[in-house]
C-alpha positions as CSV (number, residue, x, y, z in Angstrom):
1,M,-39.4,-146.8,79.0
2,L,-41.5,-148.8,76.6
3,Y,-44.7,-148.1,78.6
4,F,-44.1,-144.3,78.3
5,L,-43.2,-144.7,74.6
6,F,-46.4,-146.7,73.7
7,C,-48.9,-145.4,76.3
8,E,-48.1,-142.0,77.8
9,Y,-46.5,-140.3,74.8
10,Y,-48.2,-142.3,72.0
11,F,-49.8,-139.3,70.4
12,N,-47.0,-136.8,71.2
13,V,-44.4,-136.7,68.4
14,W,-41.8,-134.9,70.5
15,G,-42.3,-137.3,73.4
16,K,-41.8,-140.2,71.0
17,I,-38.6,-138.6,69.6
18,A,-37.2,-138.0,73.1
19,L,-37.9,-141.5,74.4
20,S,-36.6,-143.1,71.2
21,L,-33.3,-141.1,71.5
22,I,-33.0,-142.2,75.2
23,L,-33.8,-145.8,74.4
24,G,-31.6,-145.9,71.3
25,G,-28.6,-144.4,73.2
26,A,-29.0,-146.9,76.0
27,I,-29.2,-149.8,73.6
28,G,-26.2,-148.6,71.7
29,N,-24.1,-148.3,75.0
30,A,-25.4,-151.8,76.0
31,I,-24.3,-153.3,72.7
32,D,-20.9,-151.7,73.1
33,R,-20.6,-153.0,76.7
34,A,-21.6,-156.5,75.7
35,S,-19.4,-156.8,72.6
36,K,-16.3,-155.0,73.8
37,G,-16.6,-155.1,77.6
38,E,-16.6,-151.3,77.7
39,V,-18.2,-148.4,76.2
40,V,-15.9,-146.7,73.6
41,D,-15.9,-142.9,73.9
42,F,-14.4,-141.5,70.8
43,L,-15.4,-137.8,70.8
44,D,-12.7,-135.9,72.7
45,F,-12.6,-132.1,72.7
46,Y,-10.3,-129.5,74.2
47,L,-11.0,-125.8,74.8
48,S,-7.7,-124.2,75.3
49,Q,-6.3,-125.9,78.4
50,Y,-9.7,-127.3,79.4
51,H,-10.4,-130.9,78.6
52,W,-14.0,-131.7,78.0
53,P,-15.0,-135.2,79.1
54,A,-15.0,-137.8,76.3
55,F,-18.3,-139.1,75.0
56,N,-19.9,-140.9,72.1
57,V,-22.9,-140.6,69.9
58,A,-25.1,-142.7,72.2
59,D,-24.3,-140.5,75.1
60,S,-25.3,-137.5,73.1
61,A,-28.6,-139.1,72.1
62,I,-29.4,-139.8,75.7
63,C,-28.6,-136.2,76.8
64,V,-30.6,-134.7,73.9
65,G,-33.6,-137.0,74.5
66,G,-33.5,-136.2,78.2
67,G,-33.4,-132.5,77.5
68,I,-36.4,-132.7,75.1
69,L,-38.3,-134.8,77.7
70,L,-37.5,-132.3,80.4
71,L,-38.8,-129.5,78.3
72,L,-42.0,-131.5,77.5
73,I,-42.6,-132.1,81.2
74,L,-42.0,-128.5,82.2
75,F,-44.0,-126.8,79.4
76,E,-46.7,-129.4,78.7
77,S,-50.1,-128.0,78.9
78,K,-52.2,-129.9,81.4
79,P,-55.8,-130.6,80.6
80,K,-58.3,-128.5,82.6
81,S,-60.1,-130.6,85.2
82,V,-63.7,-131.1,84.4
83,T,-66.1,-130.8,87.3
84,R,-69.2,-133.0,87.1
85,I,-72.5,-131.7,88.2
86,P,-74.7,-134.5,89.6
């Protein structure tokens, strides 16, 4: 993850944001797991009779970062290959 953050997406602002969100969410969940022995999910929503799975802010950061990264990969403009003439 750090390789991509500091090498591949170093000059790409959205890439840095996406990878930072993923890394921050993972670190947040790891701290929760190390200190409490479990990850505390405190956001719990219901839509009528449907119960949405519980989650926390770190989970949201990982999902948003992953979504941004997916969009970057799908819609990133690739540099045109340069043909060298000997």
